[in-house]
TORKOL-4160 file (C-alpha; in steps of 0.2 Angstrom, whole numbers, padded with zeros to 4 digits, m for minus):
397
<pt num="1" X="0549" Y="0513" Z="0405"/>
<pt num="2" X="0543" Y="0529" Z="0397"/>
<pt num="3" X="0543" Y="0527" Z="0378"/>
<pt num="4" X="0554" Y="0538" Z="0369"/>
<pt num="5" X="0548" Y="0555" Z="0364"/>
<pt num="6" X="0542" Y="0557" Z="0346"/>
<pt num="7" X="0555" Y="0567" Z="0335"/>
<pt num="8" X="0547" Y="0579" Z="0325"/>
<pt num="9" X="0560" Y="0590" Z="0312"/>
<pt num="10" X="0560" Y="0610" Z="0310"/>
<pt num="11" X="0549" Y="0608" Z="0297"/>
<pt num="12" X="0534" Y="0599" Z="0306"/>
<pt num="13" X="0538" Y="0611" Z="0320"/>
<pt num="14" X="0537" Y="0626" Z="0308"/>
<pt num="15" X="0522" Y="0619" Z="0298"/>
<pt num="16" X="0511" Y="0616" Z="0316"/>
<pt num="17" X="0514" Y="0630" Z="0323"/>
<pt num="18" X="0507" Y="0641" Z="0305"/>
<pt num="19" X="0493" Y="0630" Z="0306"/>
<pt num="20" X="0489" Y="0633" Z="0327"/>
<pt num="21" X="0478" Y="0649" Z="0324"/>
<pt num="22" X="0468" Y="0638" Z="0309"/>
<pt num="23" X="0467" Y="0622" Z="0319"/>
<pt num="24" X="0460" Y="0632" Z="0333"/>
<pt num="25" X="0445" Y="0637" Z="0323"/>
<pt num="26" X="0444" Y="0622" Z="0315"/>
<pt num="27" X="0441" Y="0614" Z="0331"/>
<pt num="28" X="0427" Y="0628" Z="0336"/>
<pt num="29" X="0420" Y="0626" Z="0323"/>
<pt num="30" X="0419" Y="0606" Z="0321"/>
<pt num="31" X="0412" Y="0609" Z="0340"/>
<pt num="32" X="0400" Y="0621" Z="0334"/>
<pt num="33" X="0393" Y="0607" Z="0320"/>
<pt num="34" X="0396" Y="0592" Z="0332"/>
<pt num="35" X="0389" Y="0596" Z="0348"/>
<pt num="36" X="0373" Y="0602" Z="0354"/>
<pt num="37" X="0378" Y="0608" Z="0374"/>
<pt num="38" X="0393" Y="0618" Z="0365"/>
<pt num="39" X="0380" Y="0629" Z="0356"/>
<pt num="40" X="0370" Y="0630" Z="0372"/>
<pt num="41" X="0385" Y="0637" Z="0382"/>
<pt num="42" X="0386" Y="0655" Z="0387"/>
<pt num="43" X="0396" Y="0666" Z="0376"/>
<pt num="44" X="0408" Y="0669" Z="0392"/>
<pt num="45" X="0410" Y="0650" Z="0393"/>
<pt num="46" X="0412" Y="0645" Z="0373"/>
<pt num="47" X="0427" Y="0658" Z="0376"/>
<pt num="48" X="0433" Y="0650" Z="0389"/>
<pt num="49" X="0431" Y="0633" Z="0380"/>
<pt num="50" X="0440" Y="0640" Z="0364"/>
<pt num="51" X="0456" Y="0648" Z="0375"/>
<pt num="52" X="0457" Y="0631" Z="0384"/>
<pt num="53" X="0457" Y="0622" Z="0368"/>
<pt num="54" X="0471" Y="0634" Z="0360"/>
<pt num="55" X="0480" Y="0631" Z="0376"/>
<pt num="56" X="0478" Y="0612" Z="0370"/>
<pt num="57" X="0486" Y="0617" Z="0354"/>
<pt num="58" X="0501" Y="0626" Z="0360"/>
<pt num="59" X="0507" Y="0618" Z="0374"/>
<pt num="60" X="0508" Y="0603" Z="0362"/>
<pt num="61" X="0516" Y="0612" Z="0350"/>
<pt num="62" X="0529" Y="0619" Z="0365"/>
<pt num="63" X="0531" Y="0597" Z="0371"/>
<pt num="64" X="0536" Y="0595" Z="0352"/>
<pt num="65" X="0549" Y="0608" Z="0353"/>
<pt num="66" X="0557" Y="0605" Z="0367"/>
<pt num="67" X="0559" Y="0587" Z="0367"/>
<pt num="68" X="0554" Y="0584" Z="0384"/>
<pt num="69" X="0547" Y="0566" Z="0389"/>
<pt num="70" X="0535" Y="0572" Z="0403"/>
<pt num="71" X="0520" Y="0581" Z="0396"/>
<pt num="72" X="0514" Y="0598" Z="0404"/>
<pt num="73" X="0496" Y="0592" Z="0401"/>
<pt num="74" X="0490" Y="0602" Z="0419"/>
<pt num="75" X="0495" Y="0619" Z="0411"/>
<pt num="76" X="0480" Y="0616" Z="0399"/>
<pt num="77" X="0469" Y="0620" Z="0411"/>
<pt num="78" X="0476" Y="0633" Z="0420"/>
<pt num="79" X="0469" Y="0644" Z="0409"/>
<pt num="80" X="0451" Y="0642" Z="0414"/>
<pt num="81" X="0442" Y="0649" Z="0430"/>
<pt num="82" X="0437" Y="0634" Z="0441"/>
<pt num="83" X="0420" Y="0639" Z="0438"/>
<pt num="84" X="0422" Y="0632" Z="0423"/>
<pt num="85" X="0418" Y="0614" Z="0428"/>
<pt num="86" X="0401" Y="0619" Z="0433"/>
<pt num="87" X="0395" Y="0623" Z="0417"/>
<pt num="88" X="0406" Y="0611" Z="0406"/>
<pt num="89" X="0406" Y="0590" Z="0410"/>
<pt num="90" X="0422" Y="0581" Z="0412"/>
<pt num="91" X="0410" Y="0570" Z="0398"/>
<pt num="92" X="0408" Y="0586" Z="0388"/>
<pt num="93" X="0429" Y="0592" Z="0391"/>
<pt num="94" X="0433" Y="0573" Z="0384"/>
<pt num="95" X="0422" Y="0577" Z="0368"/>
<pt num="96" X="0431" Y="0594" Z="0366"/>
<pt num="97" X="0448" Y="0583" Z="0367"/>
<pt num="98" X="0440" Y="0571" Z="0353"/>
<pt num="99" X="0436" Y="0583" Z="0342"/>
<pt num="100" X="0454" Y="0594" Z="0340"/>
<pt num="101" X="0464" Y="0577" Z="0339"/>
<pt num="102" X="0448" Y="0572" Z="0326"/>
<pt num="103" X="0453" Y="0592" Z="0317"/>
<pt num="104" X="0474" Y="0588" Z="0319"/>
<pt num="105" X="0472" Y="0569" Z="0313"/>
<pt num="106" X="0463" Y="0577" Z="0297"/>
<pt num="107" X="0475" Y="0587" Z="0293"/>
<pt num="108" X="0491" Y="0578" Z="0298"/>
<pt num="109" X="0496" Y="0576" Z="0279"/>
<pt num="110" X="0498" Y="0595" Z="0278"/>
<pt num="111" X="0503" Y="0598" Z="0295"/>
<pt num="112" X="0518" Y="0585" Z="0293"/>
<pt num="113" X="0534" Y="0586" Z="0284"/>
<pt num="114" X="0535" Y="0573" Z="0271"/>
<pt num="115" X="0536" Y="0557" Z="0280"/>
<pt num="116" X="0533" Y="0562" Z="0297"/>
<pt num="117" X="0514" Y="0559" Z="0298"/>
<pt num="118" X="0516" Y="0544" Z="0307"/>
<pt num="119" X="0530" Y="0552" Z="0320"/>
<pt num="120" X="0516" Y="0567" Z="0323"/>
<pt num="121" X="0501" Y="0555" Z="0323"/>
<pt num="122" X="0509" Y="0545" Z="0337"/>
<pt num="123" X="0514" Y="0561" Z="0345"/>
<pt num="124" X="0494" Y="0568" Z="0345"/>
<pt num="125" X="0488" Y="0552" Z="0352"/>
<pt num="126" X="0501" Y="0553" Z="0366"/>
<pt num="127" X="0496" Y="0569" Z="0370"/>
<pt num="128" X="0478" Y="0568" Z="0369"/>
<pt num="129" X="0480" Y="0553" Z="0382"/>
<pt num="130" X="0490" Y="0564" Z="0393"/>
<pt num="131" X="0476" Y="0579" Z="0392"/>
<pt num="132" X="0461" Y="0566" Z="0396"/>
<pt num="133" X="0471" Y="0560" Z="0412"/>
<pt num="134" X="0473" Y="0578" Z="0417"/>
<pt num="135" X="0454" Y="0584" Z="0412"/>
<pt num="136" X="0449" Y="0568" Z="0425"/>
<pt num="137" X="0461" Y="0576" Z="0438"/>
<pt num="138" X="0456" Y="0592" Z="0437"/>
<pt num="139" X="0438" Y="0587" Z="0438"/>
<pt num="140" X="0441" Y="0577" Z="0453"/>
<pt num="141" X="0449" Y="0589" Z="0463"/>
<pt num="142" X="0434" Y="0601" Z="0460"/>
<pt num="143" X="0423" Y="0587" Z="0464"/>
<pt num="144" X="0434" Y="0585" Z="0481"/>
<pt num="145" X="0433" Y="0603" Z="0484"/>
<pt num="146" X="0413" Y="0608" Z="0479"/>
<pt num="147" X="0408" Y="0590" Z="0490"/>
<pt num="148" X="0418" Y="0597" Z="0505"/>
<pt num="149" X="0410" Y="0615" Z="0505"/>
<pt num="150" X="0395" Y="0608" Z="0502"/>
<pt num="151" X="0396" Y="0595" Z="0516"/>
<pt num="152" X="0400" Y="0612" Z="0526"/>
<pt num="153" X="0386" Y="0622" Z="0521"/>
<pt num="154" X="0375" Y="0606" Z="0523"/>
<pt num="155" X="0380" Y="0605" Z="0542"/>
<pt num="156" X="0377" Y="0625" Z="0545"/>
<pt num="157" X="0358" Y="0623" Z="0536"/>
<pt num="158" X="0353" Y="0607" Z="0549"/>
<pt num="159" X="0362" Y="0616" Z="0563"/>
<pt num="160" X="0353" Y="0632" Z="0558"/>
<pt num="161" X="0335" Y="0622" Z="0558"/>
<pt num="162" X="0338" Y="0613" Z="0574"/>
<pt num="163" X="0342" Y="0630" Z="0582"/>
<pt num="164" X="0327" Y="0636" Z="0575"/>
<pt num="165" X="0335" Y="0649" Z="0564"/>
<pt num="166" X="0328" Y="0654" Z="0549"/>
<pt num="167" X="0336" Y="0669" Z="0542"/>
<pt num="168" X="0343" Y="0674" Z="0525"/>
<pt num="169" X="0359" Y="0666" Z="0528"/>
<pt num="170" X="0352" Y="0649" Z="0530"/>
<pt num="171" X="0339" Y="0655" Z="0515"/>
<pt num="172" X="0354" Y="0658" Z="0505"/>
<pt num="173" X="0364" Y="0641" Z="0510"/>
<pt num="174" X="0350" Y="0630" Z="0509"/>
<pt num="175" X="0347" Y="0636" Z="0490"/>
<pt num="176" X="0364" Y="0633" Z="0485"/>
<pt num="177" X="0361" Y="0616" Z="0490"/>
<pt num="178" X="0347" Y="0614" Z="0478"/>
<pt num="179" X="0335" Y="0615" Z="0492"/>
<pt num="180" X="0328" Y="0634" Z="0487"/>
<pt num="181" X="0311" Y="0626" Z="0482"/>
<pt num="182" X="0310" Y="0611" Z="0490"/>
<pt num="183" X="0292" Y="0606" Z="0499"/>
<pt num="184" X="0284" Y="0595" Z="0512"/>
<pt num="185" X="0300" Y="0592" Z="0524"/>
<pt num="186" X="0301" Y="0583" Z="0538"/>
<pt num="187" X="0316" Y="0579" Z="0554"/>
<pt num="188" X="0321" Y="0563" Z="0557"/>
<pt num="189" X="0333" Y="0562" Z="0573"/>
<pt num="190" X="0337" Y="0545" Z="0579"/>
<pt num="191" X="0353" Y="0536" Z="0585"/>
<pt num="192" X="0372" Y="0538" Z="0576"/>
<pt num="193" X="0378" Y="0526" Z="0570"/>
<pt num="194" X="0399" Y="0521" Z="0571"/>
<pt num="195" X="0411" Y="0525" Z="0558"/>
<pt num="196" X="0414" Y="0541" Z="0548"/>
<pt num="197" X="0400" Y="0554" Z="0548"/>
<pt num="198" X="0407" Y="0559" Z="0531"/>
<pt num="199" X="0402" Y="0542" Z="0526"/>
<pt num="200" X="0386" Y="0539" Z="0534"/>
<pt num="201" X="0378" Y="0555" Z="0526"/>
<pt num="202" X="0384" Y="0549" Z="0511"/>
<pt num="203" X="0377" Y="0532" Z="0511"/>
<pt num="204" X="0360" Y="0542" Z="0518"/>
<pt num="205" X="0362" Y="0554" Z="0503"/>
<pt num="206" X="0362" Y="0539" Z="0490"/>
<pt num="207" X="0347" Y="0530" Z="0499"/>
<pt num="208" X="0335" Y="0544" Z="0498"/>
<pt num="209" X="0341" Y="0546" Z="0480"/>
<pt num="210" X="0334" Y="0527" Z="0477"/>
<pt num="211" X="0321" Y="0534" Z="0488"/>
<pt num="212" X="0316" Y="0550" Z="0478"/>
<pt num="213" X="0318" Y="0562" Z="0491"/>
<pt num="214" X="0330" Y="0576" Z="0497"/>
<pt num="215" X="0339" Y="0573" Z="0511"/>
<pt num="216" X="0350" Y="0583" Z="0523"/>
<pt num="217" X="0360" Y="0576" Z="0536"/>
<pt num="218" X="0370" Y="0580" Z="0552"/>
<pt num="219" X="0380" Y="0570" Z="0564"/>
<pt num="220" X="0380" Y="0578" Z="0581"/>
<pt num="221" X="0386" Y="0567" Z="0594"/>
<pt num="222" X="0375" Y="0552" Z="0597"/>
<pt num="223" X="0363" Y="0559" Z="0590"/>
<pt num="224" X="0359" Y="0558" Z="0568"/>
<pt num="225" X="0349" Y="0570" Z="0560"/>
<pt num="226" X="0342" Y="0571" Z="0544"/>
<pt num="227" X="0330" Y="0582" Z="0537"/>
<pt num="228" X="0319" Y="0575" Z="0523"/>
<pt num="229" X="0310" Y="0584" Z="0510"/>
<pt num="230" X="0297" Y="0583" Z="0494"/>
<pt num="231" X="0291" Y="0568" Z="0505"/>
<pt num="232" X="0272" Y="0566" Z="0509"/>
<pt num="233" X="0277" Y="0553" Z="0522"/>
<pt num="234" X="0290" Y="0556" Z="0535"/>
<pt num="235" X="0288" Y="0540" Z="0543"/>
<pt num="236" X="0287" Y="0530" Z="0528"/>
<pt num="237" X="0305" Y="0540" Z="0523"/>
<pt num="238" X="0310" Y="0535" Z="0541"/>
<pt num="239" X="0305" Y="0518" Z="0539"/>
<pt num="240" X="0316" Y="0515" Z="0522"/>
<pt num="241" X="0332" Y="0525" Z="0531"/>
<pt num="242" X="0331" Y="0519" Z="0545"/>
<pt num="243" X="0347" Y="0505" Z="0542"/>
<pt num="244" X="0355" Y="0521" Z="0542"/>
<pt num="245" X="0352" Y="0527" Z="0560"/>
<pt num="246" X="0358" Y="0515" Z="0576"/>
<pt num="247" X="0348" Y="0504" Z="0586"/>
<pt num="248" X="0336" Y="0512" Z="0598"/>
<pt num="249" X="0322" Y="0523" Z="0593"/>
<pt num="250" X="0319" Y="0532" Z="0578"/>
<pt num="251" X="0307" Y="0547" Z="0579"/>
<pt num="252" X="0299" Y="0558" Z="0564"/>
<pt num="253" X="0293" Y="0576" Z="0567"/>
<pt num="254" X="0277" Y="0583" Z="0560"/>
<pt num="255" X="0280" Y="0585" Z="0541"/>
<pt num="256" X="0280" Y="0607" Z="0540"/>
<pt num="257" X="0277" Y="0616" Z="0521"/>
<pt num="258" X="0296" Y="0621" Z="0517"/>
<pt num="259" X="0313" Y="0621" Z="0524"/>
<pt num="260" X="0311" Y="0636" Z="0535"/>
<pt num="261" X="0298" Y="0630" Z="0547"/>
<pt num="262" X="0305" Y="0614" Z="0550"/>
<pt num="263" X="0313" Y="0620" Z="0569"/>
<pt num="264" X="0295" Y="0617" Z="0573"/>
<pt num="265" X="0299" Y="0597" Z="0566"/>
<pt num="266" X="0317" Y="0597" Z="0572"/>
<pt num="267" X="0310" Y="0601" Z="0588"/>
<pt num="268" X="0296" Y="0589" Z="0592"/>
<pt num="269" X="0310" Y="0576" Z="0587"/>
<pt num="270" X="0320" Y="0580" Z="0596"/>
<pt num="271" X="0311" Y="0581" Z="0610"/>
<pt num="272" X="0301" Y="0565" Z="0603"/>
<pt num="273" X="0318" Y="0555" Z="0605"/>
<pt num="274" X="0325" Y="0561" Z="0622"/>
<pt num="275" X="0306" Y="0555" Z="0629"/>
<pt num="276" X="0305" Y="0539" Z="0618"/>
<pt num="277" X="0314" Y="0528" Z="0632"/>
<pt num="278" X="0298" Y="0528" Z="0642"/>
<pt num="279" X="0288" Y="0520" Z="0631"/>
<pt num="280" X="0299" Y="0503" Z="0627"/>
<pt num="281" X="0288" Y="0496" Z="0615"/>
<pt num="282" X="0286" Y="0510" Z="0602"/>
<pt num="283" X="0287" Y="0507" Z="0585"/>
<pt num="284" X="0303" Y="0509" Z="0577"/>
<pt num="285" X="0302" Y="0522" Z="0569"/>
<pt num="286" X="0287" Y="0533" Z="0575"/>
<pt num="287" X="0280" Y="0549" Z="0575"/>
<pt num="288" X="0283" Y="0564" Z="0589"/>
<pt num="289" X="0266" Y="0565" Z="0591"/>
<pt num="290" X="0262" Y="0548" Z="0597"/>
<pt num="291" X="0273" Y="0551" Z="0611"/>
<pt num="292" X="0265" Y="0566" Z="0618"/>
<pt num="293" X="0262" Y="0561" Z="0633"/>
<pt num="294" X="0282" Y="0554" Z="0637"/>
<pt num="295" X="0286" Y="0572" Z="0630"/>
<pt num="296" X="0276" Y="0581" Z="0643"/>
<pt num="297" X="0283" Y="0573" Z="0656"/>
<pt num="298" X="0300" Y="0577" Z="0652"/>
<pt num="299" X="0292" Y="0596" Z="0652"/>
<pt num="300" X="0291" Y="0600" Z="0635"/>
<pt num="301" X="0274" Y="0612" Z="0637"/>
<pt num="302" X="0271" Y="0613" Z="0614"/>
<pt num="303" X="0268" Y="0593" Z="0617"/>
<pt num="304" X="0256" Y="0596" Z="0631"/>
<pt num="305" X="0247" Y="0609" Z="0623"/>
<pt num="306" X="0246" Y="0597" Z="0609"/>
<pt num="307" X="0239" Y="0586" Z="0619"/>
<pt num="308" X="0227" Y="0596" Z="0630"/>
<pt num="309" X="0220" Y="0601" Z="0612"/>
<pt num="310" X="0220" Y="0585" Z="0604"/>
<pt num="311" X="0208" Y="0573" Z="0618"/>
<pt num="312" X="0203" Y="0586" Z="0633"/>
<pt num="313" X="0195" Y="0599" Z="0621"/>
<pt num="314" X="0186" Y="0587" Z="0612"/>
<pt num="315" X="0180" Y="0576" Z="0626"/>
<pt num="316" X="0176" Y="0591" Z="0636"/>
<pt num="317" X="0167" Y="0601" Z="0619"/>
<pt num="318" X="0160" Y="0585" Z="0611"/>
<pt num="319" X="0144" Y="0582" Z="0626"/>
<pt num="320" X="0138" Y="0565" Z="0629"/>
<pt num="321" X="0146" Y="0563" Z="0645"/>
<pt num="322" X="0162" Y="0558" Z="0634"/>
<pt num="323" X="0176" Y="0568" Z="0646"/>
<pt num="324" X="0167" Y="0560" Z="0661"/>
<pt num="325" X="0164" Y="0540" Z="0653"/>
<pt num="326" X="0185" Y="0543" Z="0648"/>
<pt num="327" X="0188" Y="0548" Z="0668"/>
<pt num="328" X="0177" Y="0533" Z="0675"/>
<pt num="329" X="0184" Y="0520" Z="0663"/>
<pt num="330" X="0203" Y="0524" Z="0667"/>
<pt num="331" X="0198" Y="0526" Z="0687"/>
<pt num="332" X="0190" Y="0510" Z="0686"/>
<pt num="333" X="0206" Y="0501" Z="0678"/>
<pt num="334" X="0197" Y="0497" Z="0661"/>
<pt num="335" X="0183" Y="0487" Z="0670"/>
<pt num="336" X="0166" Y="0491" Z="0660"/>
<pt num="337" X="0156" Y="0485" Z="0673"/>
<pt num="338" X="0166" Y="0495" Z="0687"/>
<pt num="339" X="0164" Y="0511" Z="0675"/>
<pt num="340" X="0146" Y="0506" Z="0671"/>
<pt num="341" X="0139" Y="0506" Z="0691"/>
<pt num="342" X="0151" Y="0522" Z="0694"/>
<pt num="343" X="0139" Y="0532" Z="0680"/>
<pt num="344" X="0125" Y="0521" Z="0683"/>
<pt num="345" X="0124" Y="0518" Z="0664"/>
<pt num="346" X="0122" Y="0501" Z="0655"/>
<pt num="347" X="0139" Y="0492" Z="0650"/>
<pt num="348" X="0134" Y="0493" Z="0632"/>
<pt num="349" X="0131" Y="0512" Z="0635"/>
<pt num="350" X="0149" Y="0512" Z="0640"/>
<pt num="351" X="0154" Y="0504" Z="0624"/>
<pt num="352" X="0144" Y="0518" Z="0614"/>
<pt num="353" X="0152" Y="0530" Z="0623"/>
<pt num="354" X="0170" Y="0523" Z="0621"/>
<pt num="355" X="0169" Y="0522" Z="0603"/>
<pt num="356" X="0163" Y="0540" Z="0602"/>
<pt num="357" X="0179" Y="0544" Z="0614"/>
<pt num="358" X="0190" Y="0535" Z="0600"/>
<pt num="359" X="0181" Y="0544" Z="0586"/>
<pt num="360" X="0184" Y="0562" Z="0595"/>
<pt num="361" X="0202" Y="0560" Z="0598"/>
<pt num="362" X="0210" Y="0546" Z="0588"/>
<pt num="363" X="0213" Y="0537" Z="0604"/>
<pt num="364" X="0208" Y="0518" Z="0610"/>
<pt num="365" X="0206" Y="0518" Z="0628"/>
<pt num="366" X="0205" Y="0497" Z="0627"/>
<pt num="367" X="0225" Y="0500" Z="0621"/>
<pt num="368" X="0238" Y="0501" Z="0635"/>
<pt num="369" X="0247" Y="0519" Z="0630"/>
<pt num="370" X="0234" Y="0527" Z="0623"/>
<pt num="371" X="0225" Y="0524" Z="0638"/>
<pt num="372" X="0241" Y="0533" Z="0646"/>
<pt num="373" X="0242" Y="0545" Z="0635"/>
<pt num="374" X="0222" Y="0550" Z="0638"/>
<pt num="375" X="0222" Y="0551" Z="0657"/>
<pt num="376" X="0238" Y="0561" Z="0656"/>
<pt num="377" X="0227" Y="0571" Z="0643"/>
<pt num="378" X="0214" Y="0574" Z="0659"/>
<pt num="379" X="0228" Y="0576" Z="0672"/>
<pt num="380" X="0235" Y="0591" Z="0661"/>
<pt num="381" X="0218" Y="0596" Z="0655"/>
<pt num="382" X="0212" Y="0600" Z="0673"/>
<pt num="383" X="0228" Y="0608" Z="0677"/>
<pt num="384" X="0220" Y="0622" Z="0665"/>
<pt num="385" X="0203" Y="0623" Z="0668"/>
<pt num="386" X="0198" Y="0634" Z="0683"/>
<pt num="387" X="0198" Y="0627" Z="0702"/>
<pt num="388" X="0180" Y="0619" Z="0705"/>
<pt num="389" X="0175" Y="0618" Z="0688"/>
<pt num="390" X="0188" Y="0603" Z="0683"/>
<pt num="391" X="0183" Y="0592" Z="0697"/>
<pt num="392" X="0164" Y="0595" Z="0691"/>
<pt num="393" X="0167" Y="0592" Z="0674"/>
<pt num="394" X="0178" Y="0575" Z="0675"/>
<pt num="395" X="0167" Y="0568" Z="0690"/>
<pt num="396" X="0155" Y="0557" Z="0685"/>
<pt num="397" X="0136" Y="0562" Z="0688"/>
């Protein structure tokens, strides 16, 4: 059952109406004296806050006059623009309500007709409670609207990164999401878990905040794409966020300086995710650069070029017969003695050269996947060499 409307006499109403301007001024002075955040507001925002306070006092007087049980609290905030919620937080708005209530309660003896002090106090408390609920509703609606708009912006930014469209529109959208100065960016691609996209993205955002990195995410069909920023180790970030992806491979693109270069990381991560099933034993997560061989097989030309640069070129230019030794060792199926015989050298020489190959390229021919990658690099390198020269360089001699 709703409580009965407090009955204020005509005398009390007249006193409150005459004091409305003084109450607004007293509230503003109290805010100035009590709250640092109020003093730091711009002149325009302080003016809007003042109008909200005046509207609150005016609405209170109107409510007392009409005798309506329903308190029109929502109308108090209709005077202020929606943007004010970005300058003044909900907690600060409640500070404003408390201050106005304190001012009214302090002056209640002068405001109320003799004998009606308790009635006015009760009316102020009921009214302030409804104002607080109305403020919470205003901020909740603003947060929902802002969240929906941010989600749309986030999806557009991720889509632009995947398409490699680092234009001015993406720059402005990224800045609106707080990514204007974000650096050290990597793209992570994995499978999308079941459930609503919004819920999965919100969960990932919370996990990223705990990790101390920035994150943008989008669900694209069966893929879940995450862009992490302000991270020195994209693989570590992916390992921490692993639970937000479905089962299967998670591939991390190379770290790039900023969001507007993230297209390169995205292309590598997507290519790696497509090629990852070719390496069933791949770690989870895995770097896109660790899938260069698989990416080359599916026709990724940048991966093929990187494979040649990382393996063929150092071996071909390193001297010491490293290229010939790598080819002979792979042709011999990893047999040291057979390799030594084909090269007419001692097995210890082969071991020494294998160590040199690993030092020059970062790949160990005793590891099956590394050996496969080097083998494909040699094949790719031979195809780029002039006819005759490649065969002579790869042939033991």
